[in-house]
Biopython code that builds the backbone (N, CA, C, O; Angstrom):
import numpy as np
from Bio.PDB.StructureBuilder import StructureBuilder

atoms = [
    (1, "MET", "N", (-40.978, -1.470, -1.821)),
    (1, "MET", "CA", (-39.321, -0.291, -1.933)),
    (1, "MET", "C", (-38.802, -1.038, -0.882)),
    (1, "MET", "O", (-37.574, -1.067, -0.962)),
    (2, "TYR", "N", (-39.192, -1.591, -0.026)),
    (2, "TYR", "CA", (-38.013, -2.511, 1.345)),
    (2, "TYR", "C", (-37.708, -3.211, 0.175)),
    (2, "TYR", "O", (-36.887, -2.511, -0.418)),
    (3, "THR", "N", (-37.925, -4.180, -0.442)),
    (3, "THR", "CA", (-37.393, -5.654, -0.759)),
    (3, "THR", "C", (-36.882, -4.451, -1.650)),
    (3, "THR", "O", (-36.215, -3.863, -0.799)),
    (4, "LYS", "N", (-36.755, -3.697, -2.802)),
    (4, "LYS", "CA", (-35.996, -3.332, -3.658)),
    (4, "LYS", "C", (-34.992, -2.782, -2.802)),
    (4, "LYS", "O", (-34.008, -3.323, -3.305)),
    (5, "GLN", "N", (-34.573, -2.133, -1.921)),
    (5, "GLN", "CA", (-33.479, -1.474, -1.139)),
    (5, "GLN", "C", (-32.830, -2.680, -0.787)),
    (5, "GLN", "O", (-31.609, -2.569, -0.894)),
    (6, "LYS", "N", (-33.421, -4.414, -0.192)),
    (6, "LYS", "CA", (-32.342, -4.894, 0.186)),
    (6, "LYS", "C", (-32.147, -5.953, -0.431)),
    (6, "LYS", "O", (-31.552, -6.992, -0.148)),
    (7, "ALA", "N", (-33.061, -5.373, -1.870)),
    (7, "ALA", "CA", (-31.707, -6.631, -2.938)),
    (7, "ALA", "C", (-30.194, -5.510, -3.652)),
    (7, "ALA", "O", (-29.091, -5.906, -4.028)),
    (8, "ALA", "N", (-30.651, -4.314, -3.619)),
    (8, "ALA", "CA", (-29.726, -2.985, -4.298)),
    (8, "ALA", "C", (-28.468, -3.599, -3.122)),
    (8, "ALA", "O", (-27.291, -3.876, -3.351)),
    (9, "LYS", "N", (-29.062, -3.654, -2.126)),
    (9, "LYS", "CA", (-28.363, -3.777, -0.471)),
    (9, "LYS", "C", (-27.141, -5.057, -1.184)),
    (9, "LYS", "O", (-25.986, -4.927, -1.588)),
    (10, "GLU", "N", (-28.306, -6.581, -1.057)),
    (10, "GLU", "CA", (-27.606, -7.528, -1.135)),
    (10, "GLU", "C", (-26.266, -7.310, -2.439)),
    (10, "GLU", "O", (-25.051, -7.342, -2.246)),
    (11, "ALA", "N", (-27.096, -7.065, -3.916)),
    (11, "ALA", "CA", (-26.117, -6.994, -5.056)),
    (11, "ALA", "C", (-24.927, -6.315, -4.883)),
    (11, "ALA", "O", (-23.894, -6.613, -5.482)),
    (12, "LYS", "N", (-25.063, -5.133, -3.840)),
    (12, "LYS", "CA", (-23.323, -4.283, -4.173)),
    (12, "LYS", "C", (-22.351, -5.138, -2.761)),
    (12, "LYS", "O", (-21.258, -4.836, -2.282)),
    (13, "ALA", "N", (-23.239, -6.193, -2.440)),
    (13, "ALA", "CA", (-22.371, -7.010, -0.958)),
    (13, "ALA", "C", (-21.831, -7.791, -2.070)),
    (13, "ALA", "O", (-20.604, -7.709, -2.133)),
    (14, "ASN", "N", (-22.390, -8.547, -2.993)),
    (14, "ASN", "CA", (-21.378, -9.447, -3.626)),
    (14, "ASN", "C", (-20.823, -9.227, -5.320)),
    (14, "ASN", "O", (-20.290, -9.753, -6.297)),
    (15, "GLN", "N", (-21.373, -8.131, -4.804)),
    (15, "GLN", "CA", (-19.963, -7.305, -6.123)),
    (15, "GLN", "C", (-18.541, -7.612, -5.931)),
    (15, "GLN", "O", (-18.000, -7.862, -4.854)),
    (16, "SER", "N", (-18.138, -7.578, -6.782)),
    (16, "SER", "CA", (-16.332, -7.652, -6.405)),
    (16, "SER", "C", (-15.324, -5.922, -6.125)),
    (16, "SER", "O", (-15.453, -4.754, -6.493)),
    (17, "ARG", "N", (-14.635, -6.492, -5.513)),
    (17, "ARG", "CA", (-14.221, -5.240, -5.237)),
    (17, "ARG", "C", (-13.365, -4.109, -6.671)),
    (17, "ARG", "O", (-12.355, -4.442, -7.290)),
    (18, "PRO", "N", (-13.995, -3.057, -6.829)),
    (18, "PRO", "CA", (-13.974, -2.066, -8.176)),
    (18, "PRO", "C", (-12.847, -1.851, -8.061)),
    (18, "PRO", "O", (-12.182, -2.014, -9.084)),
    (19, "ASP", "N", (-12.117, -1.398, -6.806)),
    (19, "ASP", "CA", (-10.350, -0.641, -7.121)),
    (19, "ASP", "C", (-9.685, -2.160, -6.047)),
    (19, "ASP", "O", (-10.369, -2.359, -5.043)),
    (20, "GLU", "N", (-8.801, -2.868, -6.191)),
    (20, "GLU", "CA", (-8.467, -3.318, -5.288)),
    (20, "GLU", "C", (-7.253, -3.435, -4.930)),
    (20, "GLU", "O", (-6.578, -4.422, -4.637)),
    (21, "VAL", "N", (-6.912, -1.772, -5.004)),
    (21, "VAL", "CA", (-5.494, -1.705, -4.645)),
    (21, "VAL", "C", (-5.491, -0.965, -3.419)),
    (21, "VAL", "O", (-6.531, -0.307, -3.398)),
    (22, "LYS", "N", (-4.899, -0.790, -2.519)),
    (22, "LYS", "CA", (-4.846, 0.234, -1.543)),
    (22, "LYS", "C", (-3.343, 0.587, -1.346)),
    (22, "LYS", "O", (-2.442, -0.101, -1.824)),
    (23, "GLU", "N", (-3.152, 1.639, -0.654)),
    (23, "GLU", "CA", (-2.293, 2.734, -0.541)),
    (23, "GLU", "C", (-1.959, 3.251, 0.536)),
    (23, "GLU", "O", (-2.665, 4.033, 1.173)),
    (24, "LEU", "N", (-0.051, 2.595, 1.078)),
    (24, "LEU", "CA", (0.193, 3.100, 2.015)),
    (24, "LEU", "C", (1.575, 3.928, 2.075)),
    (24, "LEU", "O", (2.685, 3.666, 1.611)),
    (25, "LYS", "N", (1.097, 5.021, 2.817)),
    (25, "LYS", "CA", (1.418, 6.338, 2.166)),
    (25, "LYS", "C", (2.320, 6.908, 3.155)),
    (25, "LYS", "O", (1.707, 7.346, 4.128)),
    (26, "ILE", "N", (4.212, 7.103, 3.240)),
    (26, "ILE", "CA", (4.388, 7.590, 4.382)),
    (26, "ILE", "C", (6.056, 8.271, 3.832)),
    (26, "ILE", "O", (6.678, 7.670, 2.956)),
    (27, "THR", "N", (6.490, 9.259, 4.323)),
    (27, "THR", "CA", (7.194, 9.957, 3.892)),
    (27, "THR", "C", (8.768, 9.955, 4.288)),
    (27, "THR", "O", (9.121, 9.281, 5.256)),
    (28, "ALA", "N", (9.811, 10.781, 3.471)),
    (28, "ALA", "CA", (11.100, 10.249, 3.749)),
    (28, "ALA", "C", (11.770, 10.390, 5.040)),
    (28, "ALA", "O", (12.862, 9.888, 5.305)),
    (29, "MET", "N", (11.096, 11.063, 5.788)),
    (29, "MET", "CA", (11.683, 11.319, 7.338)),
    (29, "MET", "C", (10.506, 10.553, 8.274)),
    (29, "MET", "O", (10.128, 11.090, 9.315)),
    (30, "THR", "N", (10.054, 9.492, 7.911)),
    (30, "THR", "CA", (9.123, 8.771, 8.394)),
    (30, "THR", "C", (9.511, 8.013, 9.700)),
    (30, "THR", "O", (10.060, 7.030, 9.201)),
    (31, "GLY", "N", (9.576, 7.843, 10.963)),
    (31, "GLY", "CA", (10.201, 7.190, 12.003)),
    (31, "GLY", "C", (10.438, 5.847, 11.974)),
    (31, "GLY", "O", (9.749, 5.409, 11.052)),
    (32, "ALA", "N", (10.946, 5.104, 12.406)),
    (32, "ALA", "CA", (10.980, 3.035, 12.151)),
    (32, "ALA", "C", (9.710, 3.232, 13.402)),
    (32, "ALA", "O", (8.699, 3.587, 12.797)),
    (33, "HIS", "N", (9.504, 3.158, 14.458)),
    (33, "HIS", "CA", (8.170, 3.458, 14.803)),
    (33, "HIS", "C", (7.195, 3.185, 13.809)),
    (33, "HIS", "O", (6.829, 2.035, 13.571)),
    (34, "ASP", "N", (6.705, 4.298, 13.148)),
    (34, "ASP", "CA", (5.630, 4.672, 12.270)),
    (34, "ASP", "C", (5.832, 3.416, 11.168)),
    (34, "ASP", "O", (5.088, 2.436, 11.202)),
    (35, "ILE", "N", (6.859, 3.543, 10.242)),
    (35, "ILE", "CA", (7.015, 2.751, 9.379)),
    (35, "ILE", "C", (6.463, 0.914, 9.746)),
    (35, "ILE", "O", (5.910, 0.239, 8.878)),
    (36, "GLU", "N", (6.744, 0.405, 11.094)),
    (36, "GLU", "CA", (5.988, -0.737, 11.607)),
    (36, "GLU", "C", (5.141, -0.643, 11.400)),
    (36, "GLU", "O", (4.631, -1.148, 10.400)),
    (37, "ILE", "N", (4.374, 0.250, 12.472)),
    (37, "ILE", "CA", (2.765, 0.368, 12.245)),
    (37, "ILE", "C", (2.314, 0.361, 10.956)),
    (37, "ILE", "O", (1.187, -0.119, 10.837)),
    (38, "LYS", "N", (2.975, 0.842, 9.690)),
    (38, "LYS", "CA", (2.442, 0.789, 8.760)),
    (38, "LYS", "C", (2.020, -0.677, 7.594)),
    (38, "LYS", "O", (1.102, -1.130, 6.912)),
    (39, "ALA", "N", (3.705, -0.981, 8.076)),
    (39, "ALA", "CA", (4.068, -2.738, 7.834)),
    (39, "ALA", "C", (2.479, -3.628, 8.738)),
    (39, "ALA", "O", (1.557, -4.344, 8.347)),
    (40, "GLN", "N", (2.832, -3.147, 9.833)),
    (40, "GLN", "CA", (1.179, -4.032, 10.280)),
    (40, "GLN", "C", (0.113, -3.576, 9.546)),
    (40, "GLN", "O", (-0.521, -4.472, 8.987)),
    (41, "GLN", "N", (-0.255, -2.518, 9.386)),
    (41, "GLN", "CA", (-1.353, -2.441, 8.643)),
    (41, "GLN", "C", (-1.629, -3.142, 7.125)),
    (41, "GLN", "O", (-2.690, -3.507, 6.619)),
    (42, "GLY", "N", (-0.260, -3.183, 6.612)),
    (42, "GLY", "CA", (-0.117, -3.511, 5.002)),
    (42, "GLY", "C", (-0.326, -4.721, 5.291)),
    (42, "GLY", "O", (-0.959, -5.270, 4.389)),
    (43, "ARG", "N", (-0.066, -5.443, 6.202)),
    (43, "ARG", "CA", (0.219, -7.042, 6.611)),
    (43, "ARG", "C", (-1.603, -7.620, 6.832)),
    (43, "ARG", "O", (-2.187, -8.612, 6.396)),
    (44, "LYS", "N", (-1.893, -6.891, 7.382)),
    (44, "LYS", "CA", (-3.746, -6.734, 7.419)),
    (44, "LYS", "C", (-4.013, -6.912, 6.186)),
    (44, "LYS", "O", (-4.245, -8.046, 5.767)),
    (45, "LEU", "N", (-4.029, -5.855, 5.401)),
    (45, "LEU", "CA", (-4.489, -5.346, 4.074)),
    (45, "LEU", "C", (-4.254, -6.917, 3.658)),
    (45, "LEU", "O", (-5.121, -7.739, 3.953)),
    (46, "LEU", "N", (-2.975, -7.345, 2.914)),
    (46, "LEU", "CA", (-2.174, -8.564, 2.377)),
    (46, "LEU", "C", (-2.655, -9.682, 2.445)),
    (46, "LEU", "O", (-2.972, -10.314, 1.438)),
    (47, "GLU", "N", (-2.845, -10.293, 4.105)),
    (47, "GLU", "CA", (-4.116, -11.338, 4.244)),
    (47, "GLU", "C", (-5.177, -11.346, 3.736)),
    (47, "GLU", "O", (-5.628, -12.418, 3.334)),
    (48, "LYS", "N", (-5.883, -10.192, 3.598)),
    (48, "LYS", "CA", (-7.556, -10.130, 3.262)),
    (48, "LYS", "C", (-7.279, -10.212, 1.941)),
    (48, "LYS", "O", (-8.261, -10.572, 1.292)),
    (49, "GLY", "N", (-5.648, -9.876, 0.873)),
    (49, "GLY", "CA", (-5.973, -9.959, -0.386)),
    (49, "GLY", "C", (-5.814, -8.793, -1.398)),
    (49, "GLY", "O", (-5.665, -8.852, -2.619)),
    (50, "TRP", "N", (-5.877, -7.834, -0.664)),
    (50, "TRP", "CA", (-5.325, -6.509, -1.054)),
    (50, "TRP", "C", (-4.387, -6.616, -1.974)),
    (50, "TRP", "O", (-3.925, -7.751, -1.852)),
    (51, "ARG", "N", (-3.634, -5.828, -3.175)),
    (51, "ARG", "CA", (-2.657, -5.639, -3.706)),
    (51, "ARG", "C", (-2.432, -3.846, -2.843)),
    (51, "ARG", "O", (-3.207, -2.902, -2.689)),
    (52, "LEU", "N", (-1.176, -4.054, -2.510)),
    (52, "LEU", "CA", (-0.681, -2.507, -2.327)),
    (52, "LEU", "C", (0.141, -1.644, -3.207)),
    (52, "LEU", "O", (1.075, -1.966, -3.942)),
    (53, "LYS", "N", (-0.391, -0.481, -2.988)),
    (53, "LYS", "CA", (0.318, 0.489, -3.155)),
    (53, "LYS", "C", (1.447, 1.018, -2.023)),
    (53, "LYS", "O", (0.922, 1.548, -1.043)),
    (54, "LEU", "N", (3.098, 0.949, -2.006)),
    (54, "LEU", "CA", (3.751, 1.546, -0.937)),
    (54, "LEU", "C", (4.273, 2.785, -1.622)),
    (54, "LEU", "O", (4.999, 2.663, -2.609)),
    (55, "THR", "N", (3.991, 3.797, -1.220)),
    (55, "THR", "CA", (4.577, 5.067, -1.532)),
    (55, "THR", "C", (5.262, 5.986, -0.749)),
    (55, "THR", "O", (4.945, 6.371, 0.377)),
    (56, "VAL", "N", (6.258, 6.325, -1.440)),
    (56, "VAL", "CA", (7.205, 7.593, 0.002)),
    (56, "VAL", "C", (6.849, 9.138, -0.899)),
    (56, "VAL", "O", (6.955, 9.558, -2.052)),
    (57, "PHE", "N", (6.472, 9.527, 0.164)),
    (57, "PHE", "CA", (6.138, 11.026, -0.387)),
    (57, "PHE", "C", (7.239, 11.909, -0.412)),
    (57, "PHE", "O", (7.517, 12.289, 0.725)),
    (58, "LEU", "N", (7.780, 12.254, -1.065)),
    (58, "LEU", "CA", (9.228, 13.667, -0.421)),
    (58, "LEU", "C", (8.715, 15.020, -0.516)),
    (58, "LEU", "O", (8.304, 15.579, -1.533)),
    (59, "LYS", "N", (8.781, 15.437, 0.555)),
    (59, "LYS", "CA", (8.402, 17.345, 0.815)),
    (59, "LYS", "C", (9.627, 17.658, 0.844)),
    (59, "LYS", "O", (10.533, 16.984, 1.335)),
    (60, "GLY", "N", (9.755, 19.235, 0.047)),
    (60, "GLY", "CA", (10.626, 19.769, -0.024)),
    (60, "GLY", "C", (12.019, 19.754, -0.755)),
    (60, "GLY", "O", (12.365, 19.587, -1.924)),
    (61, "ARG", "N", (12.720, 20.020, 0.523)),
    (61, "ARG", "CA", (14.382, 20.050, -0.563)),
    (61, "ARG", "C", (14.653, 18.578, -0.244)),
    (61, "ARG", "O", (15.799, 18.192, -0.474)),
    (62, "LEU", "N", (13.728, 17.648, 0.277)),
    (62, "LEU", "CA", (14.247, 15.781, 0.120)),
    (62, "LEU", "C", (14.109, 15.397, -1.085)),
    (62, "LEU", "O", (14.334, 14.222, -1.375)),
    (63, "ILE", "N", (13.626, 16.508, -2.227)),
    (63, "ILE", "CA", (13.730, 15.845, -3.371)),
    (63, "ILE", "C", (14.743, 16.006, -4.196)),
    (63, "ILE", "O", (14.724, 15.973, -5.426)),
    (64, "ALA", "N", (15.920, 16.241, -3.246)),
    (64, "ALA", "CA", (17.328, 16.401, -4.356)),
    (64, "ALA", "C", (17.832, 15.133, -3.680)),
    (64, "ALA", "O", (18.968, 14.788, -4.008)),
    (65, "LYS", "N", (17.094, 14.268, -2.664)),
    (65, "LYS", "CA", (17.679, 13.157, -1.957)),
    (65, "LYS", "C", (17.068, 12.057, -2.027)),
    (65, "LYS", "O", (16.331, 11.699, -1.108)),
    (66, "PRO", "N", (17.332, 11.030, -3.556)),
    (66, "PRO", "CA", (16.232, 9.872, -3.544)),
    (66, "PRO", "C", (16.506, 9.042, -2.594)),
    (66, "PRO", "O", (15.605, 8.412, -2.040)),
    (67, "GLU", "N", (18.136, 8.877, -2.164)),
    (67, "GLU", "CA", (18.120, 7.643, -1.648)),
    (67, "GLU", "C", (17.439, 7.487, -0.315)),
    (67, "GLU", "O", (16.717, 6.593, 0.127)),
    (68, "ILE", "N", (17.939, 8.767, 0.265)),
    (68, "ILE", "CA", (16.768, 8.840, 1.229)),
    (68, "ILE", "C", (15.020, 8.117, 1.495)),
    (68, "ILE", "O", (14.580, 7.361, 2.361)),
    (69, "ALA", "N", (14.482, 8.683, 0.479)),
    (69, "ALA", "CA", (13.132, 7.765, 0.237)),
    (69, "ALA", "C", (13.301, 6.087, -0.460)),
    (69, "ALA", "O", (12.361, 5.293, -0.479)),
    (70, "ASP", "N", (15.051, 5.701, -1.142)),
    (70, "ASP", "CA", (14.808, 4.701, -1.439)),
    (70, "ASP", "C", (15.131, 3.662, -0.302)),
    (70, "ASP", "O", (14.852, 2.469, -0.416)),
    (71, "GLU", "N", (15.886, 4.337, 1.065)),
    (71, "GLU", "CA", (16.191, 3.600, 1.911)),
    (71, "GLU", "C", (14.773, 3.353, 2.739)),
    (71, "GLU", "O", (14.618, 2.286, 3.333)),
    (72, "ALA", "N", (13.440, 4.679, 2.761)),
    (72, "ALA", "CA", (12.335, 4.539, 3.973)),
    (72, "ALA", "C", (11.598, 3.000, 2.778)),
    (72, "ALA", "O", (11.277, 1.934, 3.303)),
    (73, "LEU", "N", (11.503, 3.165, 1.670)),
    (73, "LEU", "CA", (10.699, 1.913, 1.220)),
    (73, "LEU", "C", (11.398, 0.847, 1.499)),
    (73, "LEU", "O", (10.774, -0.025, 2.105)),
    (74, "ASN", "N", (12.731, 0.588, 1.200)),
    (74, "ASN", "CA", (13.072, -0.200, 1.368)),
    (74, "ASN", "C", (12.588, -1.307, 3.025)),
    (74, "ASN", "O", (12.556, -2.521, 3.228)),
    (75, "LYS", "N", (12.421, -0.616, 3.514)),
    (75, "LYS", "CA", (12.352, -0.728, 5.209)),
    (75, "LYS", "C", (10.868, -1.397, 5.112)),
    (75, "LYS", "O", (10.610, -2.506, 5.580)),
    (76, "LEU", "N", (9.991, -0.620, 4.481)),
    (76, "LEU", "CA", (8.332, -1.457, 4.213)),
    (76, "LEU", "C", (8.754, -2.482, 4.040)),
    (76, "LEU", "O", (8.678, -3.431, 4.820)),
    (77, "ILE", "N", (9.456, -2.452, 2.610)),
    (77, "ILE", "CA", (9.290, -3.676, 1.735)),
    (77, "ILE", "C", (9.954, -5.178, 2.412)),
    (77, "ILE", "O", (9.767, -6.379, 2.222)),
    (78, "ASP", "N", (10.668, -4.490, 3.137)),
    (78, "ASP", "CA", (11.565, -5.810, 4.341)),
    (78, "ASP", "C", (10.556, -6.321, 5.082)),
    (78, "ASP", "O", (10.389, -7.487, 5.439)),
    (79, "LEU", "N", (9.662, -5.019, 5.358)),
    (79, "LEU", "CA", (8.880, -5.546, 7.138)),
    (79, "LEU", "C", (7.422, -6.571, 5.963)),
    (79, "LEU", "O", (7.052, -7.666, 6.388)),
    (80, "LEU", "N", (7.027, -6.223, 5.104)),
    (80, "LEU", "CA", (6.308, -7.112, 4.549)),
    (80, "LEU", "C", (6.646, -7.723, 3.569)),
    (80, "LEU", "O", (5.924, -7.593, 2.580)),
    (81, "LYS", "N", (7.787, -8.561, 3.473)),
    (81, "LYS", "CA", (8.170, -9.319, 2.266)),
    (81, "LYS", "C", (7.546, -11.022, 2.783)),
    (81, "LYS", "O", (7.542, -11.817, 1.843)),
    (82, "ASP", "N", (7.096, -11.541, 4.013)),
    (82, "ASP", "CA", (6.736, -12.513, 4.123)),
    (82, "ASP", "C", (5.365, -12.541, 4.201)),
    (82, "ASP", "O", (4.549, -13.349, 4.644)),
    (83, "TYR", "N", (5.300, -11.404, 3.634)),
    (83, "TYR", "CA", (3.441, -11.283, 3.226)),
    (83, "TYR", "C", (3.100, -11.293, 1.746)),
    (83, "TYR", "O", (2.125, -11.910, 1.315)),
    (84, "GLY", "N", (3.896, -10.621, 1.009)),
    (84, "GLY", "CA", (3.322, -10.009, -0.128)),
    (84, "GLY", "C", (4.452, -10.556, -1.048)),
    (84, "GLY", "O", (5.161, -11.349, -0.428)),
    (85, "THR", "N", (4.836, -10.369, -2.353)),
    (85, "THR", "CA", (6.014, -10.146, -3.451)),
    (85, "THR", "C", (5.727, -9.062, -4.091)),
    (85, "THR", "O", (4.568, -8.666, -4.212)),
    (86, "ILE", "N", (6.957, -8.332, -4.675)),
    (86, "ILE", "CA", (6.967, -7.101, -5.407)),
    (86, "ILE", "C", (6.578, -7.706, -7.224)),
    (86, "ILE", "O", (7.149, -8.482, -7.989)),
    (87, "ASP", "N", (5.318, -6.855, -7.312)),
    (87, "ASP", "CA", (4.948, -6.980, -8.706)),
    (87, "ASP", "C", (5.819, -6.043, -9.613)),
    (87, "ASP", "O", (6.228, -6.363, -10.729)),
    (88, "LYS", "N", (6.028, -4.949, -9.045)),
    (88, "LYS", "CA", (6.643, -4.018, -9.902)),
    (88, "LYS", "C", (8.189, -3.157, -9.366)),
    (88, "LYS", "O", (8.080, -2.544, -8.304)),
    (89, "ALA", "N", (9.583, -3.110, -10.077)),
    (89, "ALA", "CA", (10.466, -1.913, -9.024)),
    (89, "ALA", "C", (9.759, -0.930, -8.650)),
    (89, "ALA", "O", (8.579, -0.593, -8.754)),
    (90, "PRO", "N", (10.515, -0.603, -8.280)),
    (90, "PRO", "CA", (10.422, 0.426, -7.064)),
    (90, "PRO", "C", (10.351, 1.992, -8.183)),
    (90, "PRO", "O", (11.523, 2.262, -8.445)),
    (91, "THR", "N", (9.876, 2.508, -8.524)),
    (91, "THR", "CA", (10.160, 3.699, -9.182)),
    (91, "THR", "C", (9.533, 5.286, -8.823)),
    (91, "THR", "O", (8.597, 5.580, -8.080)),
    (92, "LYS", "N", (10.642, 6.392, -9.852)),
    (92, "LYS", "CA", (10.250, 7.570, -8.902)),
    (92, "LYS", "C", (9.383, 8.642, -10.138)),
    (92, "LYS", "O", (10.010, 9.128, -11.079)),
    (93, "GLU", "N", (7.889, 8.887, -9.935)),
    (93, "GLU", "CA", (7.109, 9.610, -10.666)),
    (93, "GLU", "C", (7.004, 10.918, -10.040)),
    (93, "GLU", "O", (6.416, 11.177, -8.990)),
    (94, "GLY", "N", (7.839, 11.963, -11.037)),
    (94, "GLY", "CA", (7.714, 13.631, -9.331)),
    (94, "GLY", "C", (8.287, 13.409, -8.054)),
    (94, "GLY", "O", (9.492, 13.188, -7.932)),
    (95, "ARG", "N", (7.350, 13.462, -6.905)),
    (95, "ARG", "CA", (7.522, 13.559, -6.226)),
    (95, "ARG", "C", (7.499, 12.184, -5.005)),
    (95, "ARG", "O", (7.867, 12.122, -3.832)),
    (96, "ALA", "N", (6.882, 11.191, -5.946)),
    (96, "ALA", "CA", (6.665, 10.045, -5.436)),
    (96, "ALA", "C", (7.342, 8.718, -5.818)),
    (96, "ALA", "O", (7.444, 8.275, -6.963)),
    (97, "TYR", "N", (7.792, 8.149, -4.679)),
    (97, "TYR", "CA", (8.447, 6.734, -4.675)),
    (97, "TYR", "C", (8.091, 5.643, -4.299)),
    (97, "TYR", "O", (8.103, 5.241, -3.135)),
    (98, "PHE", "N", (7.568, 4.778, -5.728)),
    (98, "PHE", "CA", (6.220, 3.739, -4.817)),
    (98, "PHE", "C", (7.002, 2.644, -5.871)),
    (98, "PHE", "O", (7.899, 2.688, -6.713)),
    (99, "CYS", "N", (6.270, 1.846, -5.399)),
    (99, "CYS", "CA", (5.960, 0.141, -6.099)),
    (99, "CYS", "C", (5.031, -0.615, -5.469)),
    (99, "CYS", "O", (4.632, -0.439, -4.318)),
    (100, "TYR", "N", (4.553, -1.791, -6.522)),
    (100, "TYR", "CA", (2.989, -2.476, -5.675)),
    (100, "TYR", "C", (3.462, -3.657, -5.143)),
    (100, "TYR", "O", (4.657, -3.954, -5.151)),
    (101, "MET", "N", (2.738, -4.228, -4.759)),
    (101, "MET", "CA", (2.984, -5.543, -3.723)),
    (101, "MET", "C", (1.987, -6.322, -3.813)),
    (101, "MET", "O", (0.952, -5.872, -3.321)),
    (102, "ARG", "N", (1.900, -7.963, -4.551)),
    (102, "ARG", "CA", (0.539, -8.298, -4.608)),
    (102, "ARG", "C", (0.663, -9.638, -3.415)),
    (102, "ARG", "O", (1.826, -10.023, -3.289)),
    (103, "PRO", "N", (-0.499, -10.480, -2.426)),
    (103, "PRO", "CA", (0.010, -11.114, -1.755)),
    (103, "PRO", "C", (0.089, -12.329, -2.132)),
    (103, "PRO", "O", (-0.603, -12.870, -2.994)),
    (104, "ASN", "N", (1.016, -12.842, -1.437)),
    (104, "ASN", "CA", (1.222, -14.507, -1.533)),
    (104, "ASN", "C", (0.642, -15.142, -1.774)),
    (104, "ASN", "O", (-0.302, -14.936, -1.011)),
    (105, "LYS", "N", (0.297, -16.245, -2.596)),
    (105, "LYS", "CA", (-0.909, -17.199, -2.250)),
    (105, "LYS", "C", (-0.814, -18.242, -1.190)),
    (105, "LYS", "O", (0.119, -19.013, -0.966)),
    (106, "LYS", "N", (-1.753, -18.141, -0.692)),
    (106, "LYS", "CA", (-2.201, -19.407, 0.490)),
    (106, "LYS", "C", (-1.955, -20.787, 0.152)),
    (106, "LYS", "O", (-2.254, -21.680, 0.946)),
]
sb = StructureBuilder()
sb.init_structure("model")
sb.init_model(0)
sb.init_chain("A")
sb.init_seg("    ")
for serial, (resi, resn, name, xyz) in enumerate(atoms, 1):
    if name == "N":
        sb.init_residue(resn, " ", resi, " ")
    sb.init_atom(name, np.array(xyz, "f"), 0.0, 1.0, " ", f" {name:<3s}", serial, name[0])
structure = sb.get_structure()
């Protein structure tokens, strides 16, 4: 039984990541320092080889002002542009404004 559990654990460790997309989620009114912290987390993930989904969530009345969401997303993209490239241009879907970023090749 021990050897079966050990083999199962080893097989799981060798398995490729089933979901290779991590999401960084902020709101349109997130402060500059908080965006920098999210960018640091995103940098670490990009360096490990993960793809990122950068999402700006619009709350309440902010859904009528998509330019604020665009500004927040562009700040986050600018902080991460040295570590990754944009896969898909920013798009709006419902209350979320998002884009995908892939790590730069080493």
